[in-house]
Backbone bond lengths (Angstrom), bond angles and torsions (degrees), N, CA, C in turn:
res aa  C-N    CA-C-N  psi(-1)  N-CA   C-N-CA  omega(-1)  CA-C   N-CA-C  phi
1 X - - - 1.430 - - 1.529 115.71 -
2 X 1.346 122.84 126.85 1.375 123.99 176.81 1.467 113.28 -78.07
3 X 1.379 119.72 122.98 1.465 118.45 -175.90 1.538 110.62 -127.09
4 X 1.313 118.91 51.36 1.480 121.35 177.90 1.580 106.75 55.50
5 X 1.370 119.92 44.70 1.471 125.37 -172.52 1.569 108.95 -53.90
6 X 1.371 113.17 -44.53 1.513 113.28 -171.11 1.653 110.61 -67.36
7 X 1.425 112.72 -31.28 1.514 113.24 -170.01 1.537 103.71 -86.04
8 X 1.333 121.11 -25.47 1.426 116.70 -165.88 1.514 115.68 -121.55
9 X 1.316 120.22 28.78 1.455 125.70 178.25 1.554 107.26 -56.41
10 X 1.344 118.72 -38.79 1.464 118.44 179.57 1.572 118.12 -67.19
11 X 1.353 111.24 -10.92 1.460 116.65 -177.89 1.546 107.38 -96.86
12 X 1.226 120.39 -13.65 1.467 121.52 -178.90 1.507 115.37 -60.10
13 X 1.484 111.71 130.07 1.462 116.31 -178.76 1.537 107.41 -126.82
14 X 1.294 118.51 135.57 1.533 117.61 -174.69 1.540 108.54 -75.62
15 X 1.353 114.22 153.97 1.364 126.71 179.92 1.631 107.87 -59.96
16 X 1.256 117.96 -48.72 1.432 123.62 -177.15 1.504 111.76 -57.94
17 X 1.425 114.62 -36.99 1.451 116.70 178.00 1.512 113.71 -67.35
18 X 1.384 113.07 -34.58 1.501 117.62 179.66 1.554 109.96 -77.24
19 X 1.311 118.88 -27.71 1.453 123.25 178.24 1.599 107.03 -62.31
20 X 1.352 116.70 -43.56 1.350 122.97 179.05 1.548 113.36 -72.31
21 X 1.341 114.57 -43.33 1.531 120.05 179.25 1.550 114.23 -64.61
22 X 1.373 116.33 -27.13 1.455 119.29 175.44 1.507 116.36 -102.97
23 X 1.281 112.04 15.21 1.517 116.97 -178.46 1.473 112.69 53.71
24 X 1.371 114.98 51.45 1.525 121.40 -178.54 1.569 107.89 64.53
25 X 1.252 121.20 35.35 1.467 127.76 176.06 1.514 113.25 57.31
26 X 1.388 112.01 48.45 1.401 119.29 -177.37 1.544 111.83 -111.13
27 X 1.356 116.33 -10.17 1.471 122.06 -177.72 1.515 112.69 -91.00
28 X 1.337 119.85 53.05 1.508 120.78 -171.17 1.518 108.73 -66.64
29 X 1.394 112.12 138.64 1.496 119.93 174.28 1.562 111.26 -97.38
30 X 1.361 112.16 -33.72 1.442 118.38 -172.70 1.469 115.02 176.21
31 X 1.350 114.61 -179.16 1.471 116.63 177.81 1.529 106.76 -127.43
32 X 1.386 113.80 129.06 1.490 117.24 179.82 1.648 107.33 -115.04
33 X 1.292 111.40 -179.14 1.513 114.83 175.62 1.513 115.63 -62.48
34 X 1.314 110.81 -27.99 1.449 118.54 178.20 1.520 113.44 -73.34
35 X 1.392 117.11 -34.10 1.399 126.67 -175.01 1.468 117.64 147.20
36 X 1.263 123.92 -166.63 1.478 121.15 179.49 1.498 110.92 -72.91
37 X 1.392 112.36 154.79 1.477 116.45 177.81 1.568 105.52 -122.50
38 X 1.262 119.59 137.73 1.498 127.75 -177.62 1.466 110.58 -123.08
39 X 1.440 110.41 148.41 1.471 114.10 178.60 1.574 104.37 -88.95
40 X 1.286 120.25 139.36 1.390 122.62 -176.48 1.570 112.12 -129.56
41 X 1.300 119.90 142.15 1.499 121.08 173.36 1.567 108.26 -102.37
42 X 1.182 115.42 99.77 1.514 119.70 -177.82 1.517 113.50 -87.00
43 X 1.280 115.18 132.27 1.503 120.31 -174.23 1.543 115.89 -58.31
44 X 1.334 113.24 -28.97 1.444 119.58 -173.12 1.629 112.24 -104.33
45 X 1.397 111.85 -37.01 1.486 113.76 -170.96 1.502 113.48 -115.87
46 X 1.375 116.27 12.60 1.488 119.21 177.03 1.551 110.67 80.39
47 X 1.364 109.29 -152.49 1.451 116.10 178.20 1.489 113.78 -69.95
48 X 1.327 116.92 138.55 1.486 121.57 -176.60 1.554 107.27 -139.80
49 X 1.293 116.84 173.76 1.460 126.87 176.00 1.459 107.59 -120.80
50 X 1.303 118.76 126.64 1.454 126.67 -177.00 1.491 114.00 -107.04
51 X 1.317 123.04 109.94 1.492 121.92 179.59 1.484 106.38 -98.29
52 X 1.271 113.32 128.11 1.496 122.29 -175.60 1.560 109.45 -104.00
53 X 1.225 119.02 125.75 1.464 123.69 178.78 1.521 112.59 -66.65
54 X 1.247 113.01 130.06 1.506 119.81 174.42 1.510 105.54 -64.35
55 X 1.383 123.44 114.69 1.350 130.07 -165.70 1.545 112.14 -62.49
56 X 1.399 116.53 -28.76 1.414 123.60 -177.64 1.568 115.67 -96.52
57 X 1.336 114.36 15.34 1.511 115.79 -175.22 1.589 108.19 -112.98
58 X 1.376 119.29 111.75 1.439 120.78 171.43 1.487 107.87 -65.12
59 X 1.306 125.22 -41.16 1.434 127.44 -177.84 1.550 107.18 -57.72
60 X 1.313 121.88 -41.47 1.478 123.23 -176.96 1.519 106.77 -71.21
61 X 1.369 122.52 -28.67 1.462 119.21 178.56 1.562 107.41 -67.64
62 X 1.370 116.29 -36.95 1.490 116.60 -179.91 1.457 110.47 -70.54
63 X 1.392 119.86 -31.38 1.405 123.11 -176.31 1.611 107.02 -75.38
64 X 1.352 116.51 -35.23 1.447 120.03 174.45 1.440 110.49 -57.23
65 X 1.299 117.17 -56.25 1.411 126.79 -179.89 1.507 109.14 -47.75
66 X 1.321 119.79 -51.23 1.373 126.34 -171.14 1.559 108.93 -70.74
67 X 1.306 120.26 -38.97 1.484 120.06 177.34 1.538 107.46 -65.64
68 X 1.334 118.94 -48.07 1.470 116.58 -179.09 1.537 114.78 -58.38
69 X 1.288 115.34 -42.12 1.401 119.22 -175.85 1.527 113.87 -74.97
70 X 1.368 117.19 -34.04 1.404 117.84 175.22 1.480 117.40 -77.42
71 X 1.382 111.55 -49.95 1.524 115.81 -177.27 1.548 112.80 -71.19
72 X 1.271 114.82 -15.63 1.496 118.02 172.64 1.588 112.72 -65.69
73 X 1.344 113.98 -24.39 1.463 117.19 -178.99 1.520 115.58 -115.82
74 X 1.342 114.76 -8.15 1.543 121.78 -177.14 1.622 108.81 -103.86
75 X 1.344 111.23 115.86 1.420 117.25 -178.48 1.607 111.28 -130.19
76 X 1.214 113.48 115.79 1.478 120.42 -177.16 1.502 110.68 -153.78
77 X 1.382 119.41 140.80 1.505 120.02 179.54 1.511 115.97 -60.95
78 X 1.393 115.28 -10.60 1.488 118.47 -178.13 1.531 110.78 -112.27
79 X 1.357 116.94 17.03 1.412 123.31 178.26 1.601 100.63 -119.97
80 X 1.352 118.54 140.15 1.428 125.90 174.26 1.459 107.12 -64.08
81 X 1.353 118.99 130.14 1.406 123.44 -175.48 1.537 115.65 -84.44
82 X 1.261 119.78 130.24 1.456 124.45 176.84 1.501 109.88 -78.82
83 X 1.206 122.05 115.52 1.484 125.66 -179.89 1.514 107.70 -82.45
84 X 1.368 123.12 -41.11 1.411 125.52 179.90 1.452 111.20 179.65
85 X 1.354 113.16 -172.69 1.484 118.14 174.88 1.423 111.02 -147.49
86 X 1.401 118.48 169.90 1.491 122.36 -176.77 1.484 109.20 -142.43
87 X 1.327 116.41 122.72 1.503 117.99 168.35 1.532 102.42 -120.79
88 X 1.347 117.68 100.37 1.454 123.13 -172.97 1.458 112.12 -155.72
89 X 1.327 121.89 150.07 1.416 123.58 175.04 1.631 113.27 52.47
90 X 1.318 114.21 31.21 1.386 120.79 -178.33 1.599 116.47 68.48
91 X 1.404 110.00 18.24 1.423 118.39 177.48 1.565 111.92 -115.62
92 X 1.267 116.21 145.01 1.449 122.31 173.96 1.547 110.93 -120.10
93 X 1.303 117.34 120.80 1.446 120.42 -171.44 1.571 107.88 -135.35
94 X 1.355 114.22 150.50 1.443 126.43 175.55 1.458 111.05 -116.82
95 X 1.346 118.91 133.21 1.463 118.09 -175.21 1.477 105.10 -118.98
96 X 1.319 119.02 118.46 1.472 121.02 -178.31 1.586 108.96 -122.52
97 X 1.312 111.62 163.22 1.491 119.25 177.24 1.531 109.52 -60.77
98 X 1.304 115.68 140.58 1.524 120.31 -174.19 1.500 107.08 -81.25
99 X 1.336 113.91 133.39 1.431 121.37 179.06 1.502 108.70 -111.13
100 X 1.343 117.35 97.97 1.537 125.21 -163.51 1.551 111.82 -61.81
101 X 1.346 118.92 -23.60 1.493 120.53 -176.28 1.514 113.05 -99.89
102 X 1.346 114.98 8.18 1.420 117.39 172.07 1.464 116.06 68.66
103 X 1.336 119.73 -160.51 1.409 124.38 178.71 1.489 119.90 -85.35
104 X 1.329 118.17 153.90 1.455 124.04 -176.60 1.568 106.09 -60.72
105 X 1.411 112.80 -42.06 1.485 114.71 -179.82 1.394 114.06 -61.14
106 X 1.273 123.30 -35.12 1.508 124.85 174.81 1.444 114.70 -67.81
107 X 1.304 116.08 -36.20 1.501 122.05 175.07 1.553 111.99 -67.32
108 X 1.311 116.46 -36.86 1.426 120.59 -173.37 1.576 109.87 -85.77
109 X 1.277 113.48 -36.56 1.556 117.05 -174.85 1.459 116.80 -120.03
110 X 1.289 118.92 -8.25 1.469 122.01 179.41 1.544 111.23 -83.15
111 X 1.287 116.45 -166.12 1.438 120.77 -177.41 1.531 107.09 -106.96
112 X 1.349 112.25 53.28 1.483 120.36 177.72 1.599 107.80 -66.93
113 X 1.319 112.80 148.94 1.501 117.17 177.50 1.511 113.65 -75.92
114 X 1.283 116.42 -23.27 1.403 119.96 -176.97 1.556 111.67 -124.07
115 X 1.366 116.29 151.61 1.422 122.05 -177.04 1.575 107.99 -106.08
116 X 1.302 111.15 136.07 1.528 114.94 178.60 1.481 108.00 -66.15
117 X 1.404 117.90 129.72 1.407 119.34 -177.66 1.631 105.09 -86.31
118 X 1.365 114.64 -177.42 1.428 115.95 -168.43 1.560 103.62 -75.90
119 X 1.288 125.18 -41.18 1.443 126.62 -177.74 1.503 108.74 -55.90
120 X 1.335 116.24 -41.79 1.439 118.03 178.84 1.474 115.62 -70.11
121 X 1.398 115.57 -34.30 1.571 119.73 176.77 1.567 111.12 -66.39
122 X 1.332 112.60 -42.53 1.460 118.81 177.82 1.556 113.58 -60.47
123 X 1.354 111.56 -43.46 1.534 118.62 177.60 1.542 110.67 -65.48
124 X 1.404 115.98 -40.20 1.377 121.43 178.96 1.528 112.48 -60.56
125 X 1.257 112.97 -39.42 1.570 118.51 177.18 1.427 110.03 -62.50
126 X 1.268 117.34 -43.76 1.501 123.86 -179.36 1.518 112.38 -64.62
127 X 1.279 112.11 -42.43 1.572 120.15 -179.31 1.558 105.94 -62.44
128 X 1.317 118.81 -48.56 1.511 121.61 -176.78 1.519 105.89 -61.64
129 X 1.340 115.48 -45.68 1.460 118.70 -175.34 1.496 111.32 -56.98
130 X 1.357 112.97 -47.76 1.512 117.87 177.23 1.491 112.03 -54.45
131 X 1.344 116.61 -43.62 1.456 121.09 -173.13 1.673 110.94 -66.90
132 X 1.337 111.20 -37.93 1.453 117.02 -178.87 1.448 108.69 -74.69
133 X 1.339 116.55 -41.25 1.544 121.87 175.38 1.469 110.88 -51.16
134 X 1.255 117.34 -48.70 1.499 125.95 178.70 1.534 109.47 -53.00
135 X 1.391 112.93 -53.17 1.474 114.87 -179.25 1.457 112.77 -57.64
136 X 1.351 120.04 -43.67 1.448 126.89 -174.59 1.487 114.78 -76.30
137 X 1.349 117.53 -37.48 1.477 122.09 -167.41 1.578 110.69 -123.54
138 X 1.245 119.29 -17.33 1.500 122.07 177.15 1.434 117.16 -101.94
139 X 1.331 117.41 -32.33 1.499 119.32 -175.61 1.621 105.79 -80.27
140 X 1.354 112.64 146.75 1.553 118.05 177.16 1.512 106.10 -125.16
141 X 1.398 121.19 116.11 1.480 122.19 -5.84 1.531 108.85 -74.43
142 X 1.266 119.76 168.69 1.525 128.50 -176.36 1.498 105.77 -62.86
143 X 1.337 117.52 148.79 1.461 124.17 -179.81 1.528 108.53 -121.13
144 X 1.387 115.83 132.78 1.347 123.29 171.23 1.570 111.94 -99.33
145 X 1.297 117.15 126.72 1.515 113.58 -173.32 1.482 112.79 -74.74
146 X 1.322 120.31 -45.44 1.492 127.30 173.93 1.466 114.60 72.42
147 X 1.395 119.79 1.63 1.488 117.55 170.84 1.567 109.20 -142.44
148 X 1.276 118.88 44.59 1.480 121.78 179.85 1.537 110.33 -72.06
149 X 1.325 114.43 127.53 1.473 118.02 -177.40 1.519 106.84 -166.65
150 X 1.282 122.09 158.49 1.485 125.65 -174.72 1.494 110.83 -54.32
151 X 1.354 113.12 -32.99 1.541 115.93 -178.24 1.583 112.37 -69.20
152 X 1.241 115.16 -20.65 1.448 119.39 177.53 1.499 116.64 -102.52
153 X 1.271 115.56 16.60 1.403 124.82 170.03 1.529 111.35 -105.24
154 X 1.378 121.63 114.49 1.440 120.95 -173.20 1.516 104.99 -109.29
155 X 1.356 114.81 152.62 1.393 122.56 178.39 1.520 114.34 -118.91
156 X 1.390 120.34 133.02 1.391 119.37 -176.99 1.633 110.80 -87.74
157 X 1.270 118.50 -163.78 1.440 120.27 -173.81 1.496 113.75 -73.14
158 X 1.257 115.59 -13.11 1.456 122.94 177.69 1.584 113.46 -104.54
159 X 1.378 113.11 17.05 1.483 122.44 -171.08 1.528 114.53 46.80
160 X 1.214 116.26 36.37 1.470 119.43 168.53 1.479 109.14 -90.65
161 X 1.316 116.74 133.72 1.542 119.84 -173.19 1.570 113.00 -93.95
162 X 1.348 112.94 144.03 1.374 120.40 178.02 1.590 110.21 -134.76
163 X 1.324 117.27 145.79 1.452 122.58 -178.07 1.472 104.57 -80.87
164 X 1.445 117.26 140.33 1.382 124.75 176.17 1.454 112.17 -131.79
165 X 1.443 116.93 177.56 1.386 127.93 171.81 1.516 110.94 61.79
166 X 1.332 117.56 88.75 1.438 123.83 -173.69 1.537 108.51 -108.31
167 X 1.322 117.51 20.38 1.445 121.66 -177.68 1.479 114.89 -63.31
168 X 1.286 120.06 -29.94 1.477 127.13 -179.72 1.539 112.49 -99.88
169 X 1.285 115.90 0.65 1.498 123.11 -172.43 1.680 105.79 -70.43
170 X 1.336 109.95 154.58 1.406 114.41 176.27 1.415 108.46 -149.30
171 X 1.391 117.30 142.98 1.467 124.34 172.29 1.504 109.81 -68.55
172 X 1.323 115.67 140.24 1.462 121.18 -176.36 1.486 109.07 -79.04
173 X 1.311 117.06 93.24 1.422 125.53 179.80 1.615 108.02 -118.65
174 X 1.320 115.68 115.93 1.521 114.93 -175.88 1.499 107.28 -84.56
175 X 1.249 116.31 93.14 1.551 118.49 177.04 1.490 111.70 -102.89
176 X 1.410 117.35 1.12 1.456 115.49 178.63 1.513 115.23 90.71
177 X 1.327 114.01 -13.83 1.531 121.38 -178.18 1.509 113.99 -86.47
178 X 1.314 114.48 145.02 1.499 117.12 177.00 1.492 107.30 -90.93
179 X 1.383 116.97 151.29 1.328 123.65 171.89 1.451 118.79 -105.32
180 X 1.361 119.93 142.00 1.510 118.27 179.77 1.479 111.39 -62.66
181 X 1.196 117.24 159.06 1.588 125.17 178.65 1.525 107.38 -58.51
182 X 1.265 113.03 120.42 1.483 124.28 174.52 1.595 109.24 -124.63
183 X 1.255 116.23 154.99 1.437 115.64 172.55 1.622 109.44 123.18
184 X 1.280 117.02 -162.20 1.393 122.26 179.94 1.530 114.41 -127.94
185 X 1.236 118.15 134.50 1.404 126.75 -176.08 1.600 111.11 -55.80
186 X 1.280 113.24 132.76 1.437 117.42 -172.72 1.553 117.06 97.84
187 X 1.396 114.63 -19.07 1.395 119.15 178.80 1.575 111.61 -117.60
188 X 1.262 115.25 -1.33 1.445 120.97 -173.66 1.483 114.34 -83.53
189 X 1.336 115.64 126.60 1.516 122.17 179.21 1.520 109.60 -56.14
190 X 1.384 123.81 128.50 1.435 124.74 177.32 1.517 107.97 -61.98
191 X 1.304 124.48 -32.25 1.442 126.03 -178.67 1.530 107.12 -65.45
192 X 1.296 115.02 -36.04 1.496 122.77 -178.48 1.566 108.95 -68.16
193 X 1.313 116.74 -42.03 1.451 119.37 179.21 1.514 110.32 -66.16
194 X 1.306 119.25 -38.73 1.390 120.15 -177.32 1.505 120.10 -78.90
195 X 1.374 114.49 -22.69 1.473 120.29 -179.54 1.550 113.63 -112.73
196 X 1.343 115.46 -13.38 1.439 119.87 -178.98 1.549 110.46 61.90
197 X 1.280 117.31 20.63 1.448 124.89 -179.67 1.543 108.39 -112.10
198 X 1.301 117.46 117.67 1.492 120.16 173.14 1.492 109.24 -86.29
199 X 1.271 112.50 142.55 1.410 122.19 174.21 1.580 111.03 -142.22
200 X 1.305 116.27 171.33 1.496 118.42 172.92 1.561 114.91 -54.50
201 X 1.302 113.10 -31.63 1.421 118.44 -175.41 1.636 110.32 -71.77
202 X 1.295 115.28 -18.79 1.414 119.72 170.51 1.549 115.46 -66.91
203 X 1.300 114.19 -34.61 1.418 121.26 173.09 1.634 111.91 -74.54
204 X 1.379 116.41 -32.93 1.412 122.71 177.00 1.495 109.05 -62.69
205 X 1.429 113.84 -45.17 1.432 117.82 178.03 1.572 114.99 -56.27
206 X 1.390 111.01 -47.11 1.462 119.41 -179.15 1.566 110.23 -59.99
207 X 1.283 113.40 -38.06 1.560 119.77 179.03 1.455 106.77 -60.39
208 X 1.392 116.96 -45.93 1.450 118.44 -175.33 1.535 109.07 -61.23
209 X 1.242 122.04 -39.18 1.473 126.03 174.23 1.573 109.76 -56.00
210 X 1.299 113.52 -48.38 1.562 118.20 -175.31 1.469 107.13 -62.03
211 X 1.360 118.58 -40.98 1.508 121.36 177.71 1.477 112.54 -53.87
212 X 1.319 113.88 -48.41 1.491 119.30 178.44 1.533 112.98 -64.54
213 X 1.339 114.95 -32.46 1.496 119.09 171.72 1.484 109.42 -62.25
214 X 1.336 123.30 -39.67 1.297 125.78 178.13 1.513 116.12 -66.21
215 X 1.306 113.23 -38.96 1.507 121.72 172.35 1.438 119.34 -65.63
216 X 1.419 115.46 -43.75 1.394 122.92 -168.02 1.548 112.03 -111.30
217 X 1.247 123.32 -18.18 1.445 124.72 -172.31 1.507 112.29 52.28
218 X 1.330 114.03 36.52 1.464 124.06 177.47 1.586 105.72 -111.56
219 X 1.393 113.96 117.90 1.505 115.20 177.43 1.496 112.49 -68.27
220 X 1.389 116.26 149.84 1.496 118.89 -179.13 1.487 107.94 -62.70
221 X 1.394 124.97 -24.11 1.425 125.54 179.15 1.498 111.58 -77.45
222 X 1.377 117.33 -7.55 1.411 123.68 177.50 1.495 111.45 -102.36
223 X 1.336 123.20 31.40 1.436 128.17 179.04 1.460 112.68 68.22
224 X 1.396 119.56 29.35 1.470 119.78 179.89 1.554 114.94 -48.54
225 X 1.370 115.45 -45.24 1.490 117.44 -176.57 1.442 111.97 -68.65
226 X 1.389 120.25 -26.00 1.493 117.23 177.69 1.578 107.90 -71.79
227 X 1.299 116.78 -35.48 1.471 119.98 178.09 1.541 108.67 -63.83
228 X 1.330 114.62 -44.88 1.513 122.16 -176.74 1.530 111.60 -61.21
229 X 1.403 111.01 -44.42 1.485 117.92 -178.56 1.605 109.92 -68.00
230 X 1.294 116.39 -33.61 1.500 120.19 179.50 1.599 107.33 -71.58
231 X 1.249 115.20 -45.85 1.486 119.15 178.36 1.475 112.52 -58.92
232 X 1.401 120.82 -32.83 1.429 127.91 -173.83 1.583 105.82 -68.02
233 X 1.291 118.22 -13.39 1.452 120.17 -173.62 1.553 114.11 -74.38
234 X 1.364 113.48 -19.42 1.542 120.09 176.11 1.532 108.52 -122.17
235 X 1.213 114.04 158.70 1.512 119.87 -179.20 1.419 111.32 -56.00
236 X 1.259 122.97 -53.37 1.517 126.73 -179.70 1.524 114.43 -109.74
237 X 1.362 111.37 35.40 1.470 118.35 177.96 1.431 114.62 -59.64
238 X 1.398 117.10 -28.46 1.445 121.23 -175.93 1.597 111.60 -63.10
239 X 1.346 113.60 -24.49 1.466 120.97 178.65 1.570 108.52 -54.96
240 X 1.279 114.80 -39.96 1.514 125.19 -174.90 1.464 109.37 -63.33
241 X 1.334 121.09 -37.88 1.445 120.20 -175.95 1.516 114.37 -103.33
242 X 1.358 117.85 11.49 1.447 119.53 170.73 1.427 113.85 -56.53
243 X 1.337 116.63 140.90 1.474 122.10 173.40 1.418 114.00 -48.07
244 X 1.311 120.79 122.96 1.480 125.49 -175.59 1.564 111.39 -58.19
245 X 1.279 114.06 -28.73 1.528 121.71 179.77 1.566 110.69 -67.33
246 X 1.221 116.23 -23.07 1.569 124.29 176.88 1.517 112.16 -88.93
247 X 1.396 122.05 -3.44 1.399 124.04 -174.01 1.576 104.77 -64.30
248 X 1.330 114.09 127.39 1.536 123.65 178.96 1.531 109.89 79.34
249 X 1.283 120.74 -7.31 1.461 122.72 -173.69 1.403 113.13 -114.24
250 X 1.414 117.71 -2.36 1.420 115.35 -171.86 1.484 111.62 -113.07
251 X 1.319 123.79 152.94 1.408 127.70 177.21 1.507 104.76 -83.70
252 X 1.384 118.08 98.58 1.437 119.60 -171.86 1.508 113.26 -61.51
253 X 1.382 118.53 -35.55 1.496 121.45 179.52 1.555 108.09 -62.45
254 X 1.313 121.27 -41.82 1.474 122.90 -176.49 1.599 105.71 -73.13
255 X 1.331 118.87 -33.26 1.515 120.32 -177.63 1.578 109.05 -68.36
256 X 1.377 112.26 -39.83 1.503 115.75 176.89 1.445 113.30 -63.19
257 X 1.416 120.20 -42.31 1.390 128.75 178.50 1.502 111.30 -55.50
258 X 1.380 112.17 -48.02 1.465 121.29 -176.20 1.530 108.43 -67.92
259 X 1.299 115.48 -38.01 1.525 115.00 177.28 1.465 110.85 -65.54
260 X 1.405 119.18 -38.12 1.390 117.88 177.71 1.663 113.34 -58.37
261 X 1.343 109.84 -41.36 1.472 113.55 175.55 1.493 113.64 -59.86
262 X 1.365 115.44 -38.23 1.496 119.52 177.54 1.526 112.62 -66.06
263 X 1.329 115.74 -43.63 1.415 117.07 -179.38 1.577 108.62 -63.34
264 X 1.283 123.29 -33.56 1.430 124.73 176.20 1.558 107.93 -62.65
265 X 1.305 117.42 -41.05 1.506 120.68 -178.54 1.516 108.98 -65.11
266 X 1.344 115.71 -30.32 1.468 120.66 -175.53 1.575 112.24 -88.73
267 X 1.251 116.29 6.45 1.470 121.07 -175.58 1.532 109.04 -53.18
268 X 1.356 116.75 138.90 1.481 121.49 178.93 1.500 110.76 -62.25
269 X 1.327 121.77 -30.62 1.424 120.83 179.77 1.523 112.53 -100.58
270 X 1.323 115.06 120.18 1.554 116.65 178.41 1.475 112.64 -52.19
271 X 1.375 119.22 -35.03 1.405 120.60 -177.78 1.489 111.16 -62.26
272 X 1.293 118.21 -30.63 1.411 119.90 -174.42 1.587 111.85 -93.80
273 X 1.366 117.12 -4.57 1.350 120.78 171.10 1.519 113.66 -74.12
274 X 1.292 117.75 139.88 1.495 118.75 177.26 1.587 114.35 -68.80
275 X 1.212 117.44 163.24 1.494 123.73 172.59 1.466 103.75 -83.36
276 X 1.385 114.37 159.51 1.538 120.29 178.38 1.459 111.27 -60.85
277 X 1.376 119.27 -32.05 1.464 120.32 179.44 1.509 108.14 -65.56
278 X 1.386 119.73 -40.20 1.404 124.16 -178.64 1.553 109.70 -63.49
279 X 1.425 113.26 -42.33 1.407 119.09 -176.40 1.574 110.56 -64.06
280 X 1.332 112.67 -40.53 1.491 119.54 178.66 1.450 111.13 -58.13
281 X 1.362 117.76 -47.71 1.423 125.73 -177.96 1.508 110.31 -62.90
282 X 1.407 120.17 -38.67 1.393 125.30 -178.84 1.486 112.87 -65.03
283 X 1.422 112.77 -43.45 1.512 113.53 -179.06 1.589 111.38 -76.23
284 X 1.326 107.54 -28.74 1.568 109.32 176.79 1.613 107.38 -64.68
285 X 1.247 119.16 -33.44 1.418 117.60 -177.43 1.471 111.79 -67.91
286 X 1.335 120.12 -34.26 1.432 124.01 172.69 1.489 109.73 -57.50
287 X 1.320 119.51 -46.46 1.494 121.19 -177.41 1.573 107.58 -71.30
288 X 1.317 116.88 -35.98 1.528 117.59 177.98 1.446 112.87 -66.72
289 X 1.336 119.65 -37.78 1.468 120.85 175.55 1.433 112.47 -58.24
290 X 1.370 113.11 -39.47 1.562 114.54 -179.02 1.507 109.38 -68.88
291 X 1.333 116.70 -41.56 1.446 118.92 176.08 1.419 116.90 -58.81
292 X 1.346 114.56 -38.45 1.447 121.59 176.49 1.507 113.60 -64.29
293 X 1.411 115.70 -37.87 1.413 119.72 176.54 1.545 110.46 -70.95
294 X 1.301 115.82 -38.74 1.387 117.58 179.29 1.503 114.40 -70.18
295 X 1.439 117.99 -29.66 1.489 118.02 175.16 1.468 106.79 -74.70
296 X 1.354 123.73 -32.46 1.422 121.18 -178.96 1.454 110.92 -71.16
297 X 1.352 117.08 -40.11 1.481 121.71 177.67 1.580 108.60 -63.70
298 X 1.365 115.87 -40.35 1.454 122.36 178.66 1.522 110.53 -58.76
299 X 1.386 113.97 -50.72 1.450 120.20 179.85 1.482 114.12 -58.48
300 X 1.448 114.81 -39.19 1.366 119.94 -175.69 1.540 109.81 -70.71
301 X 1.313 113.90 -33.27 1.465 121.59 177.69 1.555 110.15 -68.64
302 X 1.312 113.44 -36.61 1.529 117.59 -177.82 1.466 102.41 -73.22
303 X 1.357 123.41 -46.04 1.381 121.73 -178.23 1.546 112.00 -59.41
304 X 1.304 120.46 -40.80 1.379 123.18 175.49 1.505 112.64 -62.82
305 X 1.300 116.83 -38.42 1.481 122.44 178.90 1.450 110.91 -67.51
306 X 1.282 116.14 -38.32 1.526 120.49 178.12 1.553 108.54 -66.60
307 X 1.358 116.59 -44.74 1.512 119.68 -177.96 1.495 109.05 -61.18
308 X 1.369 114.63 -44.53 1.503 116.12 179.36 1.463 113.84 -63.34
309 X 1.345 113.52 -32.99 1.465 117.26 -172.18 1.567 106.92 -75.23
310 X 1.365 112.40 -36.21 1.482 119.70 174.16 1.479 112.58 -65.24
311 X 1.330 120.09 -37.15 1.459 122.28 178.65 1.561 113.33 -67.42
312 X 1.326 106.87 -33.54 1.496 114.40 -178.70 1.574 105.89 -72.87
313 X 1.357 119.32 -38.62 1.464 121.04 -178.59 1.533 108.81 -65.97
314 X 1.361 116.01 -41.17 1.368 120.24 -178.16 1.580 112.55 -69.63
315 X 1.355 113.89 -29.68 1.495 117.93 177.96 1.579 106.52 -71.44
316 X 1.280 115.95 -39.86 1.465 117.05 179.29 1.617 113.24 -64.76
317 X 1.356 109.94 -39.64 1.426 115.80 179.83 1.588 109.23 -67.92
318 X 1.247 119.16 -39.73 1.524 122.63 174.69 1.432 110.17 -61.80
319 X 1.256 119.53 -43.59 1.545 126.20 -178.55 1.521 108.36 -60.52
320 X 1.395 115.22 -42.45 1.434 119.27 177.10 1.502 117.10 -64.36
321 X 1.403 110.96 -39.14 1.498 120.60 177.57 1.522 108.30 -64.35
322 X 1.402 119.12 -43.26 1.396 120.87 -177.50 1.487 112.88 -67.12
323 X 1.336 115.08 -31.45 1.454 122.51 178.22 1.544 111.05 -68.77
324 X 1.314 115.41 -37.85 1.442 123.11 179.79 1.491 111.79 -68.41
325 X 1.312 115.79 -38.20 1.440 126.37 -179.55 1.456 109.95 -67.05
326 X 1.357 121.39 -37.81 1.413 126.81 175.68 1.543 112.76 -68.48
327 X 1.295 119.00 -36.19 1.436 124.49 179.24 1.512 108.33 -70.88
328 X 1.453 118.40 -37.76 1.351 116.67 -176.52 1.696 107.52 -77.86
């Protein structure tokens, strides 16, 4: 199998090293479409995640090749970093940075001990947006992910989100050919299904679905879009589908603004959907408004504190003057 050998010699990792790092592949983290994933202790790069190719899967071979070739040249703080790869002993493996808080899907729908608070959800939406914006507008040539979903968003120890799993990704090259349907049910752009043509707007649609997952904690396979469409019938209908765990803990104004952005991403007409750059700026404005309010509040508190301090100083001065008058 050709795996961009010339470009990625520095990424090559030996099978025997991985055998030791994974304790003979006993430290399993989970199972993905690609194959099993193991936790590894690498001597140079610390803890890592090792994805092992399912040996009987031709599709997995193609995805392996795609991930190595793309992630070898794509570098951004909101994309999961490829540490290296291994083609040895009849095995094909990808080695990624370890994301200690797992996937967004697990945190939203699994039996996690903690619930994501609103601030974390808003930041996660911004992190994902930054990552996709880089793929669309920063990479040369641009890259379309084609399988954006909560299971492919991973979180590090600081709860910062990174986009993962580029096996179905494709560089945006307009060659006039159609592509077969790729992706995951519930996240696929209806326009993509009807035309068999993938575009950047296909990713924008998927991101809109993920935003509503963050707001509602309802999985697309649990009729998320039906709830979203029903909620859209009234001005503040999204309040009714807000994740119950956020009740009383969520900034309703910010949540409604984020929902409006998601609705734009889900627009039936691709031409009316925003670009990822526009989406990022819109989410950033939500955060900036909050910072502006906090700064205003902070300045008001500082002004009040200065006034009180000045009153106290004046009171002390008046007391001293009164004391001097009595002595005289």
